[in-house]
TORPATOR-116676 format. One record per residue: residue in three letters; z, y, x of N, C-alpha, C, O, CB in turn. Coordinates in steps of 0.1 Angstrom, whole numbers, plus 5000, padded with zeros to 4 digits. Each point is the difference from the previous one (the first is absolute). Glycine has a CB too. Example, Ala and Ser with C-alpha at 12.3 -4.5 7.8 and 13.67 -1.06 7.14 Angstrom:
2
ALA507849435132500050124991500050125009500750005010500549884971SER498150235015500050115009500850114992500150115005497749835007
# end
This chain:
495
UNK862377719612499050124994499949964985499749894996498850155026UNK501850074970500049994986498549984995499150055006503150094992UNK497749794992498549984994499850094989500949994991499049775016UNK499150314991499850094990498649974993499049985008502450205004UNK498649814975498749964993499650144992500850054993499949685004UNK498050315005499650114993498949974990499049935005501850205015UNK499249914968499149984990498950125000500450114995501449754990UNK497150125019498950104999499750065015500850055007500150024967UNK497849925029499550065012499350134998499050035006500749745003UNK500850314982499550134999500650105011500749965009498950004966UNK500250165022500650105010501549995001500550015011497750154983UNK502449834995501549995000500549875007500850005009499350144969UNK499249755019500449875005499849995016500849965007498649954970UNK499450145027499750015013501050095009500449975011497249994981UNK502750155001501050105007501349935000500650015011498250214982UNK501749724997501449935001499949885010501049975007499650094969UNK498349885025499949885010499950065014500549945009498349894973UNK500650275020499850055014501450045005500449975011497150114986UNK503250004995501350055004501049895001500850005009498750214982UNK500449705001500949885000499849935013501049965006499050024969UNK498750005028499849915013500450085011500649945009497549944981UNK501650255011500550095012501549995001500650025010497550154988UNK502649804990501550015001500749875001501249984998498650234989UNK499349685016500549875004500049894989500649905002500750225014UNK498049914973500049894990498749925000498950045004502650104982UNK498749745009498949915000499450024986500649984989500549845028UNK497650214983499650064987498549934996499149995007502250254999UNK498749714982498749954995499750084986500850024992499749745019UNK498350284988499550084988499149904992499149945006501050305006UNK500149754976499249914991499150104991500650094993501249705007UNK496950195001499150104993499149914991499449915005500750275014UNK499849854968499249934990498550015004499249904999502650154982UNK497750065023498750025004499649945013500849965008499250244977UNK498749815018499649955013499950105012499549965010499549884976UNK501550295012500250105009501050094997500650014990497249975014UNK502550105007501250094999499550144993498850034999502349855024UNK500050214973499550124997500650034985500450124998497549855018UNK502149944975500350024986499150104994498849995002503449945001UNK498450184990499250104995499050085010499050054996502849974987UNK498549975029499350075011499049905004500249915009501850235000UNK496849874983499049895002498750064999499950124995501649714995UNK497450115014498750025000499149874999500549895003500050325009UNK498349804984499349885000498550035002499650114997502249784988UNK497350015020498650015004499249934989500349904994500350105030UNK498350084974499049944991498650035007499750125002501849914976UNK497749875025498750015005499950115011499150084999500149844978UNK501650075032500050095012500650134998499850095009498349814998UNK502550134981500750134997501549974999500549904994497450204993UNK502949995018501550004999500450094990499750125000500649825023UNK500550014967500450084989501650025002500849915000497350004984UNK502350215018501550045004500749994986499650074990499850105031UNK501549754978500749964987501550064999500749984990497849805009UNK502050285012501350054998500450125008500950084995499649705000UNK499050255017500550105009499050115000498949985002502349865012UNK499350284982499150124999500350115011499150065005500749894971UNK501550065027500450085012501449945003500649944991498150285004UNK501749805017501349955005501050115002499750095009499249715003UNK502250204981501250105003500649945013500549895001500050174973UNK499650035035500649965012499049975012500449965011501449964975UNK496950125011498949995010500250115010499749985012498749934972UNK502250205013500250125010501049965010501149964996498350214986UNK500349855030500949955012501450074999500949955006497150015008UNK502150164980501350084999500849964987501050074997498050135017UNK500649704979500549974986501249895003499849915009497850144977UNK503549965007501149915002499549854998500349915008501250274984UNK497749804997499449884997499149945010499949885001500350184977UNK499250035031499149945009500749915010499449905004499150314993UNK502749825007500749925009500249854994499749905007501550315002UNK499149794979500249874992498749925000500049885002501950224982UNK497049975013498749945001499749935013499449895001499850284983UNK501149905026499949965015500949885002499649915007499950335001UNK501749764987500949895003499649874994500249905006501650264995UNK497549854987499749884992498549965004499549914994502150164987UNK497750015028498849965006498850044991498849975003502549845008UNK498950274979499050044990499050095008498849994999502850014981UNK499250095028499250105008500249965015501149985004499350214979UNK498549795025500049975013499250115008499450094994500949665000UNK499850235019499350105009498450014997499450105003502449865014UNK497749934977498649994998499750054986498850024996501049785020UNK501350224976499650054986499350134999500450095007501649794986UNK497050134999499450144998500050034985499849914992498650075029UNK501850154976500050054987498950104998499650065010502849914989UNK497150044988499250104995500750104992500949964992497349885009UNK501550285000500650104992498950104993499750105006502549895010UNK497349964973498950064995500450154994500950014991498249755004UNK500350335009500250144995498750064995499150015009502850025007UNK497950014972501250014991500349864995499149914999500350334993UNK501949745004500449894995499449954988499849884999502050175012UNK497950034980499449984987499150124997500450115003501549754988UNK497050115003499050104996499749994985499749894995499250115029UNK501250114968499650004987498650064999499850115004502649904988UNK496749915002498750054997499950054985499949924991499049915028UNK501450304980500050044985498650064996499850125000502749935002UNK496749874994498650054995499350075010499450104998501549924980UNK499249915035499350075011500850095009499550025011498649974974UNK503150055011500950075007501049915008500749914994498950274989UNK500449855030500949905008501450085002500050115005498049785009UNK503050054982501450055001500749895008500149894996499850244982UNK500649915033500749915010501450015001500650114999497549915013UNK502649864991501450005003500149985014500049895005500750024973UNK499450205030500250005015501449955004501050024993497450175008UNK501749765010501449965006500450145006501250034998498349725009UNK499850334998500450135007500550094988499250034991499049955029UNK503050064979500550074989499450154999499850054989502349815012UNK497650215011499550124999498650004995499650094992501949975026UNK497849844987498549974995500049974985499250054992500249865032UNK501550014972500149964986500250134992499350024990501649755016UNK500150324997500350114993498850104998499850064989502449905018UNK497150075004498950075001498949964991499450084993501349975029UNK499149824979498849934993500450004985499150044992500349815029UNK501750114975500350004985500150154994499650024989501649755015UNK499350325004500150134994498550064998499850084991502549965020UNK496749934998498750034998499549934988499350064991500549975032UNK500549834976499449944988500550064986499250024991500749765023UNK501450274987500750034987500950125002501249995001498849764992UNK499450375007500950125005501150024989501050065003497150065010UNK501749844974501050014990501249905002501050014993497250074992UNK501649835023501049905002500850045013500949925004497649904984UNK501250295019500750035013501449985000500549935009497950234995UNK502449904987501549985000500549865000500949975007499350244981UNK499249715004500349865001499549925012500649905005499450114970UNK498950035029499349945013501050045012500349915008497150114983UNK503150095010500950055010501349924999500649955010498350284990UNK501649754988501349924998499749865004500849945007500050214973UNK498249805016499749865004499949985015500549905005498450074974UNK500550125027499950005016501350025006500249935010497650164990UNK503149994995501450025005500849874999500749975009499150284983UNK500049694997500749874997499549905008500849915004499650164974UNK498249925026499549895009500750045014500449905007497250054979UNK502450165018500650025013501449965001500549965010498050224993UNK502349844986501449954999500149855001500949955007499650254980UNK498649745007499949855001499549945011500049885000499950124979UNK499550075031499549945011501249935009499849915008498250284991UNK503149874999501149945008500849904992501049955005499150255008UNK499449764975500649914991499649865003498849974998501350224985UNK500749725021499649865003501049914996501150044998497750045020UNK500949794980501049904999500949985010499649965011498849944977UNK502850135011500949975011500249855005500049914992501250304999UNK499049785021500449865005501549995003500450055011497249925001UNK503049974979501549995001500549855002499449904998500750304989UNK501149805018500649865003501149994989500550104995498949895031UNK500949894971501249984990501350015007500049995012498649864973UNK502450175007501350025007500549875006499849894996500750284987UNK500249865027500849885009499049915006500349885001501650114984UNK496950055018499049925006500150015015500150115005498449924976UNK501549855026499949995015498750025005499249914998502649945002UNK497850275005498750035004499950125011500950085001498449824976UNK499750115030499750115008498850084994499550095006501449795015UNK498750074967498850074994500250134996501150044994498249754997UNK499750305012500150144997499650024986499149934994500550135028UNK501150044971499750054986499550125000499950065011501649814980UNK498050184997499650134998501150105003501149994995497349924987UNK501350195027501150095004500450114990499350034991499949935030UNK502050094980500550104991499250135000500050074990502249835012UNK497250135010499150105001498749994990499750104993501249925031UNK498549864976498949964993500450024985499250074992500049775026UNK501950114977500550014988500250154996499750044989501349725014UNK499650315005500250154997498650084997499950084992502249915023UNK497049974993498650054999499349974987499150074996500849905027UNK500749934970499449954987500650104989499549994989500249755020UNK501450334993500750074989499050094993500149994988502150005024UNK497050094992499150084992499149914990499850044989500150155030UNK499749704986499349924991500949944990499649994988498849985029UNK502849984986501049944990500350104989500149974989500849895030UNK499250284985500250094989498950004990500350044989501050115027UNK497649814987498950004990499849874993499149994992499950185022UNK501849734989499949874995500350004985499349944992501349975030UNK500550164974500450004987499050064989499649944990502850075020UNK497150124994499150064991498649934999499449994989501850235016UNK498449725007498849935000500149864994499049944994500450195026UNK501749814981500349884994500050004984499949894993501450055029UNK498950174973500250024985498650014993499950014988502450115016UNK496749885004498650004994499249895006500249965011499850284985UNK498949714997499149925004498950075008499750124998501049734983UNK498650075027498950045007499050074990499550115003500849715014UNK499450124972499150044991500550154994499250105000500349654994UNK501750265003500650134996500050105010499650114997501849774989UNK498950095027499950095011498550055002499850125002502249775009UNK497150024988498650045002499450084989499050075002500749735012UNK500850184973499550074989500350155001499450074992500949724995UNK500550255021500350155000498950075008500050125000502549834998UNK496749985009498850065008498950034989499849924992500849955031UNK498750244978499050034991498649935003499249964991502050255006UNK498749775016498649955004500149844998500849935006498850275012UNK499549754974500049854997499849915013500449885001498850174976UNK500150015032499749925013501449985008500349905006497150204995UNK503449994999501350005007500849904992500749925006499250325002UNK500149774979500949904992499549865004500849915002499550244977UNK498349835020499549875003500349955013500249885002498050174983UNK501850045025500349965015501449965001500349915008498050245001UNK502749924985501449975001500349864993500749925005500050344997UNK498749724986500349894993499349885005500249894994500350254986UNK498649875030499349895006500749965012499749895006498150184984UNK503050015015500749985013501049894999500149915009499550344997UNK501249764984501149894996499949984986499450084993502149975024UNK499149854978500049964986500650134992501050055003499449695003UNK498850314984500450114992501449984993500750094996496849965001UNK502949825001501149984993501550005008501150004995497149874990UNK501550145029501150015009500650144998499350094994499749755024UNK502250184987500650144998499350075012499649945010502850004979UNK497750205010499350095010500649995014499350045009500350124972UNK501549785021500749975013499049925008499750035011502749974980UNK497149885002499049925007498950065005499549975011501249864975UNK498750285006498850075006500350095012499250005009499949994969UNK502150085022500350085011500449925012499850045011500950134973UNK499949715014500349925012498749955006499850005012502449944979UNK497050035001498649955005499250115007499549985011500449854969UNK500150295014499350105006500750065012499450055010499650004968UNK502449945022500750035013499749915011499750055011502050034976UNK498349795010499749895008498650025006499949985013501649864973UNK497550205008498750025005499950115009499549995011499649934971UNK501550205013500150135008500849975014499750075009500350094967UNK500949755024500749985012499349925010500649975011501450064975UNK496849925011499249935009500449854999499649925009500250275006UNK500949764973500449874998498949964989499050074998503549965007UNK497749844989499149964991498749955004499050014993502250154995UNK498749785025498749965004499649864995500849934995499550215024UNK498549834981499649874996499749915012499050025008500150094972UNK501749795022499849915011498649925000499649944990502950045010UNK496950045012498749945000500149844999500749935008498450275006UNK500249754976500149864997500849974988499949904994499850045030UNK501150174971500650004988501249904998500849985009497050094984UNK502349874994501149914998500049875009501149965004498850144972UNK498849855026499949885008500650025014500749915005497450024982UNK501650185018500550025015501550035000500749955009497050154997UNK502949984983501350025001500849874998500949985007498750264986UNK500149684998500649874996499949915012501049945005498550084970UNK499349965030499749915012500850045012500649925007497150044984UNK502550185012500850045010501549955000500649965009497950244991UNK501949824987501549964998500249855001500949955006499650254979UNK498549735009500249855000499949955015500649905003498450084972UNK500250095034499949975013501350015008500449925007497250144990UNK502950075000501450035005501049914998500749965008498750264989UNK500749744989501149904996499849865007501049945005499150184973UNK498649835022499849875007500250015014500449905006498050034977UNK501350195023500150015016501549995003500449955010497550204993UNK502949894987501550015002500649854997501249985002498950284990UNK499149655005500549864996500149984987500449894996500750105023UNK498650094971500149984986499049914995498949985006502050244991UNK499349714992499149924994499650034986500950024992500049815022UNK497750184983499650044986499249874995499049955005500850325000UNK500749684983499449884994499350054987500550034989501449805021UNK496850174992499150064990499749904989500049885003499150275015UNK500549884970499849914990501249944995499849894994498150075014UNK503350104992501349944997500750094990500750095004499349805018UNK499950074965500650084990501549974997500249894997497650134995UNK503150075008501349984997500349964986499550074991501050095027UNK500249724979500349984986501350064996500050064989498849745013UNK502350195005501250084998500949995012499949925009500050054967UNK501150145023500950015010501249914997500450014988498950225018UNK501249695004501249914998501350095003500250065010498449724996UNK502350204983501250085001501249914996500049954988498750275007UNK502349765013501249924996501250075005500050065011498849724990UNK502250224990501250075002499850155003500750065008500349725000UNK498150294986499750145002499350035013500150115004501849944982UNK497549855021499450025014498649944998499849894995502550095019UNK496750104992498749945002500049915012500550035010498550184979UNK500349685009500149905011498549945002499949895007502850064987UNK496350105001498749975001499250024989500450074991500249795023UNK498150084985499150004989499349884998499849915009500050314995UNK499649764984499049904999498750055000499550084992502049804996UNK497850075021498750065004498949884996499949905007501150265012UNK498149874971499049904997500749864998499549905004498850245008UNK502949864981500749874997500849955013500849904998497350044985UNK501850125027500849955012501350095002499950125001497849795011UNK503450034989501450075004500050055012500049925010501149944977UNK498950275016500050055014501450075002500250104995497149945007UNK503649905005501350065002499850135010499150015008502149754989UNK499850335001500050135009501450064998500649984990497050085008UNK502850015013501350075000499950134992501150064995499349845028UNK498450154975499850134992498650004994499149945007502550195009UNK498249934974498850024993499650154997500850074993499749704998UNK498450275014499450144996498949994991499049945004501850155017UNK499449974967498849994990499350135001500650104998500749764987UNK497450135018499150135001498949994990499250094999501349945026UNK499449864968499150004990500450104988501150055001498449715005UNK499650264985500450104989501449984994500349904992497250125003UNK503450075008501449974995500150004985500949934995499950185026UNK498349954971500150004986499649864994500549964989498950285011UNK499849695008499849874996501049895006500349904994497350175004UNK502949965014500849925007501449984994500549895000498350185017UNK501750044977501449984994500049924987501049974996499650245014UNK498349764985499849924988499649875003500649904994498850294994UNK499749795021499349865002500449935013499749885002498350224987UNK502749965020500449955013501549965000500549935009497850205002UNK502449904979501449984999500349934987499550044989501050165027UNK500549694985500449944988501550004999500549935008497549934992UNK502750214991499350094990499550135006500450035011501149874972UNK497650175010499550135005501250105003501149994994496649974992UNK501950125022501050115005500350094989499150074995500049925029UNK502250034971500350084989500850135003500450074991499449724996UNK500450235026500750115006499450134993498850004996501749865027UNK500450254977499650134994498750055005499250054993503149995005UNK497549965016498950055006498749924995498950064998502650015023UNK498549804977499049914996499750054986498850024997501949785017UNK500250214977499750064987499350124999499250034992502649865002UNK498650205015499450135002498649995004499150064994503150045011UNK497649825005498649985004499049954989498950054998502149905025UNK499549954970499349954989499650114989498950004995502449785009UNK499850304993499850094989499150125006499150044993503249894996UNK497950115023499250125004498549965004499150084999503150035010UNK497749764996498749965006499149954988498850035001502249915022UNK499550004968499349944989499650094988499449954991501649865015UNK499550324994499750094989498550045002499449995010502950094987UNK497249964991498550044999499950125011500950085001498749854972UNK499350075035499650105008500749995013499750085009499750064972UNK501649785022500849995012499249955013500250045011501849924974UNK497049955012499449935011498650075004499350044991501849735000UNK498750245022498850065005499149895004500249945011501050274995UNK497749764985499149895003498750075000499850114995501749694994UNK497650125016498550055000499149885002500349895003500350335006UNK498149834987498949915002499150085011499750125000500449784974UNK499750015037499450055011498549964999499649885001502650115011UNK496950104987498549975000499550045014500150115005499649934969UNK499749855032499450025013498649965001499649904994502650075015UNK496950114998498749994999499450015014500250105007499849984970UNK499249825027499350015013498450054998499349934992502449875019UNK498050304995498650064998499350005013500550025011500350124970UNK497849835018499150005012499450135003498850025000500749744994UNK501550345009499550145002501150065009501249964999497550064978UNK501150075031501050065009500450144992499350094998499749805025UNK502350104975500650114994500950085008500850094996499049804985UNK500150095033501050065009500050155001501050055005498849745006UNK499150284983500050154999500750054988500050134999497949865011UNK502649934981500750044988501550015003500349935010498049964976UNK502650195008501450015001500649854998499549934991500550325001UNK501149715015500649874999500649984986499849894994500650115029UNK500250104971500749984988499550124990500150115003502049765009UNK497450094977499550114990500549964985500049884997497750175018UNK502650054978500249984986499050104992499750105005502849835000UNK497250024984499050084992500149974985500549904997497950105023UNK501250094972499949974985498949934997499050015007502150194987UNK498949724996498949924995499350084991500650074992500449735012UNK497750184995499150074989500349924987500150064989498050025026UNK502049804986500349914987501249935003500049915008497750064985UNK503350055000501449935002499749854993499049984993502650255006UNK499349685004499949874994501449954998501050045006496849925006UNK502349954978501349944997500349875008499149915002500750194975UNK501549905028500349885007501549974998500950085003497349965014UNK502149854978501449964997500750084991501350015000498749915020UNK499450164970500650074990500050155004500650084993500849714999UNK498150255020500050145003498650045004499149925003503350075005UNK497450144991498850075005500150045014500850075005498950014972UNK499249865030499950045015499050115000498849984997501849805012UNK499850334995499150125001499850065014499350095002501549964976UNK499849875032499850035015500149885008500649914996500250325001UNK498649785015500049905009500450055013499750115003498749774985UNK502350055020500350035014499749895009500549894997501150254996UNK497749875018499449895008500250035014500050115004498449844979UNK501849935025500150015015498949945006499649904996502750115004UNK497250055011498949935007500449965014500750075007497650074979UNK501349745017500149955014498749985006499049954994503149934999UNK497850165019498849985008500049885007501049935000498950305003UNK498949745004499849865008500850015011500449905005497350064988UNK502750175013500750005014501349934999500449965011498550244996UNK501749794983501449944999499849844995501049934998500050324995UNK497949715007499849854997500049984985500249884996500950055024UNK498850174971500149984986498749974994500049974988501950185011UNK497049865008498849984994499049965011500350045012500250114969UNK498449795017498949975009499450135005500150104993499449684996UNK499950225022499550125006499050084990499149934995501249955028UNK499950234975499150084992500450004985499350054991498949905025UNK502949984981500549984986501350064999500650055009498149754987UNK501850204991501350064997500849924990499449924993499650315012UNK502349794994500949944991500650124992500350105006500249685008UNK499650204974500550104990501149934992499849904993498050235005UNK503549925002501049954991500550114990500150125003500549725016UNK499850124970500550084989501249944994499949884996497850215001UNK503549985001501249954994500150064987500050124999501149845022UNK499049964968500150044987501449974995500249884996497450105000UNK503250125004501649964998500250024984499650104995501449995029UNK499549804970500450014986500849864997499949905007498050264986UNK502849854997500849894997499149904992500149984987502150175012UNK496949785009499049914993500449865001499149914996499150255011UNK502849804996500449855002499749934985499349895000502750175019UNK498550004971499749924988498550004996499549904993502850154999UNK497050055012498450004996499549895008499249924995500650345002UNK500549725015499349905009500649864996499249915001500450255019UNK501649834976500649874996499349964987499749884999502550175011UNK497550034981499449974988498549965002499549904995502150254992UNK497849925023498549985004499949855005499149934997500550325009UNK501449725002500049855006500249904989499249915000501850175021UNK500149954970500149904989498849994992499849894995502650165005UNK496950054999498950004990498749955008498950004994502150204992UNK499149775027498849965007499150105004498849975002501449834987UNK500350325012499150135001500450075013499750115003500149934971UNK501049895035500650065011498950055010500050125004502149744994UNK496950065006498850045008499150104994499350085006500949705004UNK499750204976499150094993500650145000499250095001499949724985UNK502350215013500650125001500150075014499950125001501249804981UNK499049995027499850045014498750075001499950125003501549695007UNK497550134987498650035001499750134993499450095005500049674995UNK501250264987500050114992500550135007499450105001500849754980UNK501050135024500850115009499050045011499750125002502749774993UNK497250015013499150045012498950074995499850115006500849705006UNK498650164978498750064996500350154995499350095001499749674992UNK502250255001500450134995500250105012499650115001501549784977UNK499650055031500350085012498850035009499850115005502349804994UNK497049995003498950025007499050114994499450075007501049695000UNK499650254979499250094994500450145003499250095002500449754980UNK501850185020500450135004499850035014499750115004501949894979UNK498649895026499850025013498650035005499850085009501949794993UNK497350064991498750035003499550154998499250055007500549714987UNK500950304996499750144997500650095011499450105005500449864970UNK501450005030500750085011499349965013499850095008502549924979UNK497449875016499449955013498649934997499949885000502550095011UNK496650124986498749944997499549895011499249914996500450304991UNK500849815024499649915011500349854998499449915006500950295009UNK500749784977500549864998499149924989500049884999502350205007UNK496850004987499349944989499149895005499150025008501050204979UNK500149665008499349895004500349945013499349915005499050184981UNK502949955020500449965014501349914999500649985010498450245000UNK501449744978501349935000499749855005499449914993501650244987UNK499749825031499949865005501249914994499749884999499250215024UNK502249964974501149924996501050084993500250115003499449745016UNK501150094971501050094993501149904996499849884999498450314991UNK503149875007501149924998501050084992500150125003499549755019UNK501150074969501050064993501449935000500149894994498050214993UNK502949965019501349935001500850074989500350125000499549825026UNK500649974964500850074989501749975003500349935010497450054971UNK503150065010501449985002500249855000500849955007499950274982UNK498649705003500149855001499749945015500649915004498850094970UNK499650075032499749975013501250015010500249915008497550164985UNK502950055007501250035008501149914995500849965008498550284996UNK500849734984501149924996499949865005501049945004499250194976UNK498549805020499749885006500150005015500749915005497950064976UNK500950115025500049995015501250075007500449965011497250024987UNK503050114996501250085006501349974994501050025007497550154998UNK501549774983501249954994500950114994501249995000498749815015UNK499450324982500750114996500050004984499149954994500350195028UNK501749914972500250004986498950094993499950125003502749855000UNK496649964989498850064993499050065009499250084997502249974983UNK498749905033499050055010500250145004499150085004499449774988UNK502850205006500350145003500250035014500649925007500450104971UNK498450095027500250055014501350075002500649975011497050054991UNK502850074989501350075002500750024986499549954990499450175030UNK502249954981500750024987500350154998500550075008500649714994UNK498550274987500050144997501450054994500649944991496850035005UNK503050145010501350074996499550124992499350085006502349845016UNK498650094965499650124992500550115006501150005006498849884974UNK499350245018500550135003501350034994500249974988497650115014UNK503149985005501450034995501049895000501150024995497850144991UNK500649735018501049895001500449975016499250025009499649874969UNK502550075023500349965014499649875005500149904993501850245004UNK497549865015499649885006501149905002501050045005497450085007UNK501549744983501049925001499649895011499049924998501950144977UNK499849935036499949905009501049884998501150024995498150155020UNK500349724989500949884998500549935012499450005011499349964968UNK502449975019500749975012499249885008499349924994503150154995UNK497849935024499549895008500849864998499449905001499950275015UNK502049844980500749884999500549994986500450104994500349915030UNK499249864969500549984988501650005001500549965011497449904983UNK502850174997501550015002500649865000500949975007499250254981UNK499349695004500549874998499449885007500449894998500150224982UNK498649945029499349895009500050045013499450105003499249824980UNK502150015027500250035013498849945007499349914994503450105005UNK497150055013498949955009498650014993499149935004502549925007UNK498350244980498750024993499650144999500950094997499549724990UNK498450235016499550155001498850024995499149915000502150115019UNK498650104976498750054994499350105008500750085006500249874971UNK497850065022499250105007498650014993499649904993501650045030UNK498050174977498950014995499750124993500850094999499349685001UNK498750254994499650124994500950034987500250124997497449855013UNK502849934983500750024988501450045002500650044990498049815000UNK501950155021501450035003500350145001501250044997498949765013UNK498950284993500250165002498750054993499050025007502449985016UNK498550044965498950074994499650125007500950075004499749844975UNK498250135022498849944994499449895007499249934994500450274996UNK500949775022499549885007499050045010500050115005500549754976UNK498550055023499150035011500549955013501149955001498150254988UNK499949805022500349965012501150065007500749935008497150024993UNK502650184998501150055005501449944995500949985007497750214997UNK501349794983501349924994500049875005501149965004498950164976UNK498949805020500049875005500649985014500949915002497250074984UNK501450115023500749985014501350045002500849955007497150085002UNK502450084982501450045001501049904993501149985006498050254994UNK500649724989500849904994500249875008501049935001498350164977UNK499549875029500149885008501050035012500849915004496750024989UNK502450195013500950035011501550004995500949965008497250185003UNK502149914978501350014994500549864997501249985002498350244989UNK499749685004500449874996500449935014501049925000497450074977UNK500950035034500449945012501350065007500749945007496950014996UNK502750184993501250065005501249944993501049965006497950244999UNK501149784981501049924993500249885005501149965002498350154979UNK499449805022500249885006500850005012500949925002497150024989UNK501650155017500950005014501350044998500949955008497250105004UNK502250044979501450044998500849884994501149985003498250274994UNK500049694995501049894993500049885010500949924998498650144975UNK499749915036500149905009500650045013500149915009498049994981UNK502350225012500750055012498950015011500450005011502049884983UNK496350145003499050025011499750145003500150094991498949695004UNK500550255017499650135003498650024996499249925004502350095014UNK498250104975498750034995499150075012500450105005500649924971UNK497949905027499350045011498650054995499449944992501949895023UNK498350294991498650054996499149975010498850034999502150164987
# end
């Protein structure tokens, strides 16, 4: 039985490990942290659970191709329950409620009533959403693979054609530019709060189509449940996870990976799968660093200004029941404030009720994601000894806006927490604490190879391999890495 060493117990590492174990390999995962999940993470503070990574799951819908993969890796079980909040997002525009409904017909009727002058654009938007309801990440096998695993059928791909015809015109404009065509400011705010406004408009329509198709549910228990389910599946299959073990570098001899140095200890292996952030790995885990063309492209495209999607997550536990409010709301601030060199003129928050274990009975958890390229801001604050002070300042500015929107929370804050890009860098090992990689509007998405050309028995997987990243990319690239492993070692890929 061939011995496989996997670096990282995030979603990609767990996926690769599960499929490799099913296919007959002896697998050990080395994880620097004390728990599994990587960027798919949450944490508890004084009885409140703060969701730090998962906001909805692509592939939660039972008829989605990716659903079968989530089942195969144990992320979704017969006991798994999903929430599908509808409306998905609500915009409170100075007292006027404008809703993003999953039901396309309901959405069209509602938005046309809100803004009759936008009817032509609203109808075009809804037609596009319908087109994208059949758009999904295909589940494919690599060539020459020994397997009985099913892949996305040609019929499914043909059904995607109407959406594919819209990819080029939508991909040429950002979400911000797409939303700017609407005259009503609440519709503009609603659309730019659904996905990062700097993404191309394809990302917006893919998300809206996903929601309208009955997909995009939030797994009860969130990131912790998803990661725990997968770790359990891996260990039930006989796999081993060694926590608190950071990889120093991958051992390569005569163009072949033969193990890794873990916390100073040489660990031999027949193959190595790297699922930690590839942008960091290609420079720090290999001596010399990988200089192949794809690696140079990754460095150039990922390290340019504005390419990284990073955030500060502000989480608040309040001693009041907010379950009668919409789960997700965006609203303009009466008084904007400056943060990391930019003006914050709106906020978007998500509420979690006590029923899901996110807060003590009668209490609520609130999370807000502030997306900006703020890594240098926080790094400077830390160097100047102002890190905690800046965290408190950001929290107080956000709380001032929230208290006007939700007067019931005034004086009810039990606990608060700010996770910055430095937090995600420290705990998740991602470059500058970034969640995803941004492809500018009008640019082609560049995916990176699973296998280096000059190093045999070495494989890559993870969110950086296929921009923009996220859990679908993590599980997909982990599956692909396991397939290349099976093909190279003459094993049958078992699902």
